[in-house]
C-alpha positions in Angstrom: -68.5 225.2 -39.0 -70.6 225.9 -35.9 -70.8 229.6 -36.8 -72.0 228.6 -40.4 -74.7 226.2 -39.0 -75.8 228.8 -36.5 -76.0 231.5 -39.2 -78.0 229.2 -41.4 -80.5 228.6 -38.6 -80.8 232.4 -38.2 -81.4 232.7 -42.0 -77.9 234.2 -42.8 -76.7 233.1 -46.3 -73.0 232.0 -46.2 -70.7 234.0 -48.3 -69.5 231.0 -50.2 -71.3 229.8 -53.3 -72.9 226.3 -53.1 -70.8 224.9 -55.9 -67.2 226.2 -55.6 -64.6 227.1 -53.1 -63.2 230.5 -53.6 -59.5 230.7 -53.8 -59.2 226.9 -54.2 -56.6 225.9 -56.8 -58.4 222.6 -57.6 -62.0 224.0 -57.2 -63.1 220.9 -55.3 -66.7 220.0 -56.0 -69.2 219.3 -53.2 -71.7 217.3 -55.4 -71.0 214.1 -53.5 -74.4 212.8 -54.4 -73.5 212.6 -58.1 -72.7 209.3 -59.7 -68.9 209.9 -60.0 -68.5 211.2 -56.4 -67.3 207.9 -55.0 -64.6 207.4 -57.7 -63.4 211.0 -57.3 -63.2 210.6 -53.5 -61.2 207.4 -53.9 -58.8 208.9 -56.4 -58.3 211.9 -54.0 -57.6 209.7 -51.0 -55.3 207.5 -53.0 -53.2 210.4 -54.4 -49.6 210.7 -53.2 -49.9 214.3 -52.0 -53.1 213.8 -50.0 -53.1 215.8 -46.7 -55.8 214.8 -44.2 -55.7 218.1 -42.3 -56.0 220.3 -45.4 -58.8 218.0 -46.7 -60.8 218.3 -43.5 -60.3 222.1 -43.4 -61.6 222.5 -47.0 -64.5 220.2 -46.3 -65.6 222.1 -43.3 -65.5 225.4 -45.2 -67.6 224.0 -48.1 -70.2 222.2 -46.1 -73.5 224.0 -45.4 -74.4 222.1 -42.3 -74.0 218.9 -40.3 -76.2 217.0 -42.9 -73.5 217.4 -45.5 -70.8 216.2 -43.0 -72.9 213.2 -42.0 -73.4 212.2 -45.7 -69.7 212.6 -46.4 -68.9 210.5 -43.3 -71.2 207.7 -44.6 -69.5 207.8 -48.0 -66.0 207.5 -46.4 -67.3 204.7 -44.1 -68.6 202.8 -47.2 -65.3 203.3 -48.9 -63.5 201.9 -45.9 -65.7 198.8 -45.8 -65.2 198.3 -49.5 -61.4 198.5 -49.0 -61.5 196.0 -46.2 -63.4 193.5 -48.3 -60.9 194.0 -51.1 -58.1 193.3 -48.7 -59.8 190.1 -47.4 -60.2 188.9 -51.0 -56.5 189.5 -51.7 -55.4 187.8 -48.5 -57.6 184.7 -49.3 -56.2 184.6 -52.8 -52.6 184.8 -51.6 -53.4 182.1 -48.9 -54.6 179.8 -51.6 -51.5 180.4 -53.7 -49.4 179.7 -50.5 -51.2 176.4 -50.0 -50.6 175.4 -53.6 -46.9 176.3 -53.4 -46.5 174.2 -50.2 -48.2 171.3 -52.0 -45.9 171.6 -54.9 -42.9 171.7 -52.5 -44.2 168.5 -50.9 -44.5 166.8 -54.3 -41.0 167.9 -55.1 -39.7 166.5 -51.8 -41.4 163.2 -52.5 -39.8 163.0 -55.9 -36.4 163.7 -54.4 -36.9 160.8 -51.9 -37.9 158.6 -54.8 -34.8 159.7 -56.7 -32.7 159.0 -53.7 -34.2 155.5 -53.3 -33.6 154.8 -57.0 -29.9 155.9 -56.6 -29.6 153.6 -53.6 -31.0 150.7 -55.6 -28.6 151.5 -58.4 -25.8 151.4 -55.9 -26.9 148.1 -54.6 -27.1 146.7 -58.2 -23.5 147.9 -58.9 -22.3 146.3 -55.6 -24.1 143.1 -56.6 -22.4 143.1 -60.0 -19.0 143.8 -58.3 -19.6 140.9 -55.9 -20.6 138.6 -58.8 -17.4 139.5 -60.6 -15.4 138.8 -57.5 -17.1 135.4 -57.2 -16.3 134.6 -60.8 -12.7 135.5 -60.2 -12.7 133.3 -57.1 -13.9 130.4 -59.2 -11.1 131.0 -61.6 -8.5 131.2 -58.8 -9.6 129.0 -55.8 -6.6 130.0 -53.7 -7.3 133.7 -54.0 -10.9 133.0 -53.1 -9.9 131.1 -50.0 -7.7 134.0 -48.9 -10.5 136.5 -49.4 -12.9 134.4 -47.4 -10.5 134.2 -44.5 -9.9 137.9 -44.7 -13.7 138.6 -44.6 -14.0 136.3 -41.5 -11.1 137.8 -39.7 -9.6 141.0 -40.9 -6.5 140.4 -38.7 -5.5 137.2 -40.5 -2.5 137.8 -42.9 -3.0 137.9 -46.6 -0.5 137.8 -49.4 1.3 141.0 -49.8 -0.5 142.0 -53.0 -4.0 141.1 -51.8 -3.4 142.7 -48.4 -2.2 145.9 -50.0 -5.2 146.0 -52.4 -7.7 145.4 -49.6 -6.1 147.9 -47.3 -6.0 150.5 -50.1 -9.7 150.1 -50.8 -10.7 150.4 -47.2 -8.4 153.4 -46.8 -9.9 155.1 -49.9 -13.4 154.6 -48.5 -12.5 156.1 -45.2 -10.8 159.0 -46.8 -13.9 159.7 -48.8 -15.9 159.6 -45.6 -13.6 162.1 -44.0 -14.0 164.4 -46.9 -17.8 164.3 -46.7 -18.1 165.0 -43.0 -16.8 168.2 -41.5 -15.3 168.1 -38.0 -14.6 164.3 -37.8 -11.0 164.2 -39.1 -9.5 164.8 -35.6 -12.1 162.5 -33.9 -11.8 159.7 -36.4 -8.1 159.0 -37.2 -7.2 157.0 -40.2 -6.2 153.7 -38.7 -5.4 150.6 -40.8 -8.1 148.4 -39.2 -11.0 150.9 -39.6 -13.3 150.6 -42.6 -16.9 151.6 -43.7 -19.5 148.9 -43.4 -22.9 150.6 -44.1 -24.4 154.1 -44.4 -27.7 155.8 -45.2 -30.1 158.6 -44.4 -32.3 158.5 -41.3 -34.7 160.8 -39.6 -34.2 161.5 -35.8 -37.2 161.8 -33.5 -37.5 163.0 -29.9 -37.6 160.1 -27.5 -40.2 161.7 -25.2 -42.6 163.5 -27.5 -42.0 161.6 -30.7 -41.5 164.9 -32.6 -39.2 165.1 -35.6 -35.9 166.7 -34.8 -33.6 166.6 -37.8 -32.5 164.5 -40.8 -29.1 162.7 -40.3 -26.8 160.5 -42.2 -25.3 157.5 -40.3 -22.0 155.9 -41.2 -21.4 152.4 -39.7 -17.8 151.4 -39.4 -16.4 148.1 -38.1 -15.8 149.6 -34.6 -18.1 152.7 -34.3 -21.1 154.5 -35.5 -20.8 158.1 -36.8 -23.9 160.3 -36.9 -23.8 163.5 -39.1 -26.3 166.2 -40.0 -26.7 167.5 -43.5 -25.3 171.0 -44.4 -28.1 173.2 -45.7 -26.2 174.9 -48.5 -23.9 172.1 -49.6 -25.3 169.0 -51.3 -23.8 165.8 -50.2 -21.8 167.4 -47.4 -22.4 166.7 -43.7 -21.4 168.1 -40.3 -20.2 165.9 -37.4 -22.8 165.3 -34.7 -21.8 162.2 -32.6 -19.6 159.2 -32.5 -20.5 156.0 -30.6 -18.2 153.0 -30.1 -19.9 149.7 -30.8 -18.8 148.3 -27.5 -21.2 150.6 -25.6 -24.0 150.6 -28.1 -27.3 148.7 -27.9 -29.8 148.4 -30.7 -33.5 148.0 -29.9 -36.3 147.5 -32.4 -39.3 149.9 -32.0 -42.7 148.4 -32.6 -44.6 150.1 -35.4 -47.4 152.4 -34.1 -48.8 154.4 -37.0 -48.0 157.0 -38.0 -44.7 156.2 -36.2 -43.2 153.2 -38.0 -39.9 151.9 -39.4 -38.1 153.1 -36.2 -35.3 151.7 -34.1 -33.6 153.0 -30.9 -29.9 153.2 -30.1 -29.1 153.0 -26.4 -25.8 154.5 -25.2 -25.4 155.5 -21.6 -26.6 158.0 -20.5 -28.7 158.8 -23.5 -30.9 157.2 -26.1 -31.8 158.3 -29.7 -34.6 157.1 -32.0 -34.2 157.0 -35.7 -36.7 156.3 -38.6 -35.6 154.6 -41.8 -37.1 155.3 -45.2 -39.0 152.0 -45.3 -39.3 148.7 -43.6 -36.6 147.1 -45.8 -34.0 149.7 -45.0 -34.9 149.4 -41.3 -34.4 145.7 -41.4 -31.0 146.2 -43.1 -29.9 148.6 -40.4 -30.9 146.2 -37.6 -29.2 143.2 -39.3 -26.0 145.0 -40.2 -25.7 146.6 -36.8 -26.0 143.3 -35.0 -23.7 141.5 -37.4 -21.0 144.2 -37.1 -21.3 144.1 -33.3 -20.9 140.3 -33.4 -17.9 140.6 -35.7 -16.4 143.2 -33.4 -16.9 141.0 -30.3 -15.4 138.0 -32.1 -12.3 140.0 -33.3 -11.8 141.3 -29.7 -12.2 137.8 -28.3 -9.6 136.4 -30.7 -7.3 139.2 -29.9 -7.6 138.5 -26.2 -7.0 134.8 -26.8 -3.8 135.6 -28.8 -2.6 137.9 -26.0 -3.4 135.3 -23.4 -1.3 132.6 -25.0 2.0 132.1 -23.2 5.0 133.5 -25.0 8.1 131.3 -25.2 10.8 132.5 -22.9 14.1 133.3 -24.5 16.7 130.6 -24.2 19.1 131.4 -21.4 22.8 131.4 -22.4 24.7 128.3 -21.8 26.5 128.3 -18.5 29.7 126.5 -17.6 28.8 126.4 -13.9 28.0 122.8 -13.0 25.8 123.8 -10.1 23.3 125.6 -12.4 22.0 122.2 -13.6 20.9 121.3 -10.1 19.1 124.7 -9.7 17.3 124.2 -13.0 16.1 120.8 -12.0 14.7 122.3 -8.7 12.9 125.1 -10.6 11.4 122.6 -13.0 9.9 120.7 -10.1 8.0 123.9 -8.9 5.2 125.1 -11.2 5.4 128.8 -12.1 2.4 131.0 -11.4 2.8 132.7 -14.8 2.0 129.4 -16.6 -1.6 129.7 -15.4 -3.7 131.3 -18.1 -7.1 133.1 -17.3 -9.8 131.9 -19.7 -11.6 135.1 -20.9 -13.1 133.5 -23.9 -16.3 132.6 -22.2 -19.4 134.0 -23.9 -20.8 135.8 -20.9 -17.4 137.5 -20.2 -17.1 138.7 -23.8 -20.6 140.1 -23.7 -20.3 141.5 -20.2 -19.5 145.2 -21.1 -22.4 145.2 -23.6 -24.8 143.5 -21.1 -23.8 146.1 -18.5 -24.7 148.9 -20.9 -28.1 147.4 -21.6 -28.8 146.9 -17.9 -27.9 150.5 -17.2 -29.9 151.8 -20.1 -33.0 149.7 -19.0 -32.5 150.7 -15.3 -31.9 147.1 -14.4 -29.6 148.0 -11.5 -29.9 144.7 -9.8 -29.0 142.8 -12.9 -25.9 145.0 -13.5 -24.6 144.4 -9.9 -25.3 140.7 -10.2 -23.1 140.6 -13.3 -20.3 142.5 -11.5 -20.5 140.1 -8.6 -20.3 137.1 -10.9 -17.2 138.6 -12.6 -15.5 139.4 -9.3 -16.2 135.9 -8.0 -14.8 134.4 -11.2 -11.6 136.5 -11.1 -11.1 136.3 -7.3 -8.4 133.5 -7.4 -7.1 134.3 -10.9 -3.7 136.0 -11.5 -3.8 139.6 -12.8 -2.6 139.5 -16.4 -2.7 142.1 -19.1 -6.0 140.8 -20.6 -7.6 140.8 -17.1 -6.4 144.4 -16.6 -8.0 145.5 -19.9 -11.2 143.8 -19.0 -11.2 145.4 -15.6 -10.7 148.8 -17.2 -13.8 148.3 -19.3 -15.8 147.1 -16.4 -14.7 149.9 -14.1 -15.9 152.4 -16.7 -19.4 150.8 -16.5 -19.2 150.7 -12.7 -18.6 154.5 -12.7 -21.6 155.0 -15.1 -23.8 152.8 -12.9 -22.7 154.7 -9.8 -23.5 158.0 -11.4 -27.0 156.8 -12.3 -27.6 155.5 -8.7 -26.3 158.8 -7.3 -28.7 160.7 -9.6 -31.5 158.5 -8.3 -30.8 159.6 -4.8 -30.3 163.3 -5.5 -32.8 165.7 -4.0 -33.5 167.0 -7.5 -35.5 163.8 -8.2 -39.1 163.4 -7.1 -39.3 163.1 -3.3 -42.6 161.2 -3.3 -42.8 157.6 -2.1 -41.2 158.1 1.3 -37.9 156.5 2.4 -38.7 153.2 0.8 -38.4 154.7 -2.7 -34.7 155.1 -2.1 -34.1 151.5 -1.0 -33.3 150.2 -4.4 -30.6 152.7 -5.2 -29.1 152.5 -1.7 -28.9 148.7 -1.6 -27.1 148.6 -5.0 -24.6 151.3 -3.9 -23.9 149.3 -0.8 -23.3 146.2 -2.9 -20.9 148.2 -5.0 -18.9 149.0 -1.9 -20.1 152.6 -1.7 -21.7 152.5 1.8 -20.5 155.9 2.9 -21.7 157.6 -0.3 -25.0 155.7 -0.1 -25.5 156.9 3.6 -24.7 160.5 2.7 -27.0 160.6 -0.3 -29.8 158.8 1.6 -29.7 161.3 4.4 -29.5 164.3 2.1 -32.5 163.0 0.2 -34.5 162.6 3.4 -33.5 166.0 4.7 -34.8 167.6 1.5 -38.0 165.6 1.8 -38.6 166.7 5.4 -37.8 170.3 4.6 -40.2 170.2 1.6 -43.0 168.6 3.8 -42.6 171.4 6.4 -42.7 174.1 3.8 -45.8 172.8 2.3 -47.7 173.1 5.6 -50.2 175.9 5.4 -50.2 178.3 8.4 -53.9 178.7 9.1 -56.1 178.6 12.1 -54.9 178.4 15.7 -51.3 178.0 16.5 -51.8 174.8 18.4 -53.5 173.2 15.3 -50.5 174.1 13.2 -48.1 172.7 15.8 -50.0 169.4 15.8 -49.6 169.2 12.0 -46.0 170.2 12.1 -45.1 167.6 14.8 -47.0 164.9 13.1 -45.3 165.5 9.7 -41.8 165.9 11.1 -41.7 163.1 13.7 -43.5 160.7 11.4 -40.9 161.4 8.7 -38.1 161.0 11.2 -39.4 157.7 12.5 -39.8 156.3 9.0 -36.4 157.5 8.0 -34.8 155.8 11.1 -36.6 152.5 10.4 -35.5 152.6 6.7 -32.0 153.5 7.7 -31.9 150.6 10.1 -33.1 148.2 7.4 -30.7 149.4 4.7 -27.6 149.8 6.8 -28.0 146.9 9.2 -24.5 145.6 8.6 -22.8 149.0 8.5 -22.5 150.1 12.1 -20.1 153.0 11.2 -23.0 154.8 9.5 -25.1 155.2 12.6 -23.1 158.2 13.9 -23.9 160.0 10.6 -27.6 159.3 11.2 -27.4 160.8 14.7 -25.7 163.9 13.3 -28.4 164.2 10.6 -31.2 163.8 13.2 -29.7 166.6 15.2 -29.6 168.9 12.2 -33.1 167.9 11.2 -34.3 168.7 14.8 -32.7 172.1 14.5 -34.7 172.8 11.3 -37.9 171.6 13.1 -37.2 173.9 16.1 -36.6 176.9 13.8 -40.1 176.4 12.3 -41.6 175.7 15.8 -40.1 178.8 17.5 -41.0 181.1 14.6 -44.6 180.2 14.9 -44.9 179.9 18.7 -42.4 182.3 20.3 -41.7 184.9 17.6 -45.5 185.5 17.2 -45.8 186.4 21.0 -48.3 183.7 21.8 -49.6 183.4 25.4 -47.7 181.3 27.9 -50.5 178.7 28.0 -50.4 178.3 24.2 -46.6 178.0 24.3 -46.8 175.4 27.1 -49.3 173.3 25.2 -47.2 173.5 22.0 -44.1 172.4 23.8 -46.0 169.6 25.5 -47.2 168.3 22.1 -43.6 168.4 20.7 -42.3 166.4 23.7 -45.0 163.8 23.4 -44.2 163.3 19.7 -40.4 163.2 20.5 -41.0 160.3 22.9 -42.3 158.2 19.9 -38.7 157.9 18.7 -37.9 155.8 21.8 -39.7 152.9 20.0 -36.6 152.4 17.9 -34.1 153.3 20.7 -33.6 156.9 19.6 -34.0 159.6 22.3 -33.8 163.2 21.1 -35.5 164.8 24.1 -32.3 166.4 25.4 -31.7 167.9 21.9 -35.1 169.5 21.8 -34.6 170.8 25.3 -31.2 172.3 24.4 -32.6 174.0 21.3 -35.7 175.4 23.0 -34.2 176.5 26.3 -33.4 180.0 25.0 -36.9 180.7 23.7 -38.6 179.3 26.8 -36.4 181.4 29.1 -37.4 184.5 27.1 -41.1 183.5 27.3 -41.0 183.0 31.0 -39.2 186.3 31.7 -41.6 188.1 29.4 -44.7 186.7 31.1 -43.1 187.4 34.5 -42.7 191.1 33.5 -46.3 191.2 32.4 -47.5 189.8 35.8 -45.3 192.2 37.7 -46.6 195.2 35.8 -50.2 194.2 36.2 -49.7 193.7 40.0 -48.0 197.1 40.4 -50.9 198.7 38.5 -53.5 197.0 40.8 -51.4 198.0 43.8 -51.4 201.6 42.8 -55.3 201.6 42.8 -55.7 199.5 46.0 -58.4 200.8 48.4 -58.3 197.8 50.8 -61.9 197.0 50.6 -63.7 193.7 50.7 -65.0 192.1 47.5 -68.7 192.2 46.8 -69.5 189.6 44.1 -73.2 190.6 44.0 -74.5 187.1 43.0 -74.1 183.7 44.5 -73.2 182.4 41.1 -70.2 184.7 40.9 -69.2 183.6 44.5 -69.4 179.9 43.5 -67.3 180.5 40.4 -64.6 182.2 42.5 -64.6 179.2 44.9 -64.1 176.8 42.0 -61.2 179.0 40.6 -59.5 179.1 44.0 -60.0 175.4 44.5 -58.4 174.7 41.1 -55.5 176.9 42.2 -55.0 174.6 45.2 -56.6 176.9 47.9 -58.9 174.5 49.7 -59.7 176.6 52.8 -61.1 179.6 50.8 -64.5 179.3 52.5 -63.1 180.7 55.8 -62.5 184.0 53.9 -66.0 184.3 52.6 -68.6 186.4 54.6 -72.3 186.9 54.6 -74.3 187.0 51.3 -71.8 187.5 48.5 -68.9 189.2 50.4 -65.3 188.0 50.4 -63.0 189.1 53.2 -60.1 189.6 50.9 -58.9 192.4 48.7 -59.5 192.2 44.9 -55.8 192.8 44.4 -54.8 189.8 46.5 -57.3 187.5 44.9 -56.3 188.5 41.4 -52.6 188.1 42.3 -53.3 184.6 43.7 -55.0 183.5 40.5 -52.4 185.0 38.2 -49.5 183.6 40.1 -50.9 180.0 40.3 -51.7 180.2 36.6 -48.2 181.2 35.8 -46.8 178.4 37.9 -49.0 175.8 36.2 -48.0 176.8 32.7 -44.3 177.1 33.7 -44.3 173.6 35.1 -45.5 172.3 31.7 -42.4 173.9 30.2 -40.1 172.8 32.9 -36.9 170.8 32.5 -33.7 171.0 34.6 -32.1 173.8 32.6 -35.0 176.1 33.5 -35.0 175.4 37.3 -33.3 178.6 38.4 -35.1 180.8 35.8 -38.5 179.6 37.1 -37.6 179.9 40.8 -36.2 183.4 40.4 -39.3 184.5 38.5 -41.6 183.2 41.2 -39.6 185.0 43.9 -39.7 188.3 42.0 -43.5 188.0 41.5 -44.2 187.1 45.2 -41.9 189.9 46.4 -44.0 192.5 44.6 -47.2 191.5 46.4 -45.7 190.9 49.8 -43.8 194.2 49.8 -47.0 196.1 48.9 -48.8 194.5 51.8 -45.9 195.3 54.2 -45.8 198.9 53.0 -49.6 199.3 53.3 -49.6 197.8 56.8 -47.0 200.3 58.0 -48.6 203.3 56.4 -52.3 202.7 57.1 -53.6 204.6 60.2 -57.2 203.4 60.2 -57.6 200.5 62.7 -60.3 198.7 60.6 -58.3 198.9 57.4 -55.2 197.8 59.2 -57.0 194.7 60.5 -58.2 194.0 57.0 -54.6 194.3 55.6 -53.4 191.9 58.3 -56.0 189.4 57.2 -54.8 189.7 53.6 -51.2 189.3 54.7 -52.2 186.2 56.7 -53.8 184.8 53.5 -50.6 185.4 51.5 -48.3 183.9 54.1 -50.4 181.0 55.5 -52.3 180.0 52.4 -50.9 181.2 49.1 -47.1 180.7 49.7 -47.5 177.1 51.1 -49.7 176.2 48.0 -47.0 177.7 45.7 -44.2 175.8 47.5 -46.1 172.5 47.5 -47.1 172.7 43.8 -43.5 173.7 42.8 -42.2 170.7 44.7 -44.7 168.3 43.0 -43.9 169.6 39.6 -40.1 169.8 40.0 -39.5 166.9 42.3 -37.5 168.7 45.0 -38.2 171.5 47.4 -37.1 175.1 46.9 -35.2 176.7 49.7 -35.9 180.2 48.4 -39.7 179.7 48.7 -39.3 178.3 52.3 -37.3 181.4 53.3 -40.1 183.6 52.0 -42.8 181.7 53.9 -40.9 181.5 57.2 -39.9 185.2 57.3 -42.2 187.5 59.1 -41.2 190.4 56.8 -39.8 189.9 53.3 -37.9 193.1 53.4 -36.7 195.0 56.4 -37.2 198.7 56.0 -37.1 201.8 58.3 -40.3 201.6 60.4 -40.6 205.4 60.3 -40.4 205.4 56.5 -43.5 205.6 54.3 -41.9 204.1 51.2 -40.9 200.6 50.3 -38.5 199.3 47.7 -40.2 197.0 45.2 
């Protein structure tokens, strides 16, 4: 194409005619400007055998220049835009059809609901007709009506053989129909003679947290339980088992209408709750009424059963005896009342409703109310004999106690929110203690607080100076430890056996604190002065625990002794290396500080080190009659001693003393060696003056400050000061062992 354009510019006529392509089977025309060019181009692009590469190749051969290619490109671009607009129109049209289809489906669903409601009303009418026929039969036969009424009030009362068989057969048929409709419930719902269907209907389940629709269910209420089933998608009228809840542990709560959420009620069964929506307000009212009535009938039947079991059974008549002495024994036994004759009255209303009340208290998180009910029951049964009804009641109550304990344990678990401090756990801990679970309450409380302390330490941001971070760390840790100790003393005041567990917990918490402390202070190779300040801050915070009678100073000493020893030895090595380096460059010359200000500053530094007679070593103008090496050694040694005394505790006594001896030996041996090797009388006199400063001024100051900081003198330092030479060497030798 470039060659053709270049030839055209030079005036060369291309060998191809303007209208046809030689050798082309289809003789493709180039007259794109004609009226039918757009339709031909569209048909060519839409053809099944279109090859883009061949098309571009032919187009480049037929074009006379870039103008033809630009025009062709514009035509293809216009065709592309037209195609895009057509696609948009088709998508919009399909979208409208989709909306109309969804609307039709919604209308169909509404009609299905109406049809279901009509069928429900028809069923109610048929049941009403059946009831009317039964009433008419009762009027014709009053005796049969009385037996039916008694059977409706108490299903356990005996009927005549015929009526009982008919009633049992009808209930069994209903239950069999239920088992056929619901898959997976035949094994969970055995066909028992006393079980029958009371009410059923469709409901919609909603999420309790977000109030979002979950699924449509069908609920079957029986005389002793509630069965919830979900509809099978491909089988009409068939359901799959979802859940089964006994009425003894079920609580029904009405949910206030809050449009668009209305006609709802909540079922509470530990440890979960479910919200269902009825079709309308009438059906919701029927569900609430029939649930409450069935629960009352269940409780009444259970009460009568317990009363019947509690009645004393007549003892079998003993066989007649011919022994004349048996009559006297029988008379004596009649005089003594038997303990078995005492019957425990479990028919009280609060006892009958106790399991249900416990479930409600647990579901509503009224832990105090639940424990109060348990205390009331224990007090009532304290002096009562243990009969079979009492054992059954105890079994039901013990199950609720386990549920309550699980909830309280979950409240104290570290997975829960750790906000609120130790007081946030007081409620659960106090109730566990009242339930007799002091050991478990202590363990869970300490675990919860350990997780809270660890979380608080992890949330500290490591920024700025190390000392600032240590201040924050000590404040967070020791404040939490103090609050935990006070709360522990309040909660477990009457349980002295738990205090040993708290001491063990405090030691483990201190170890966690020391790990974070050492990682920031000692592992990062901070200076000895910074480490000393940090340890001092930790000791001061640790003394705050003495307010409650808790002294953990010895624990923090034991945990830090290894790191402090390492820091002292490391700093000692640094001082020794620096002293050796200065000794190697020693020229034994007086110091010239050049300005009075520098001399005054040196006086203040030496005075702060404890050297009060430094003025006798100063000369005229700004001269000091001491060597730079000796002055630097004095300042560095006294600084090391001051920082080490801040870290001091008895376990570090020998480490500190040995470090001081090693540092002093380096300087004294150097002076001793220089004094023996120097031949110049003036320098020798200057060296003796420096040695006198070390022996008579520096060493007494070190000994005095060490005794003040430790509380007792150090014999090793006294030996160094009293000896004329620290190390005896061969006088003729020019070397010294350091």
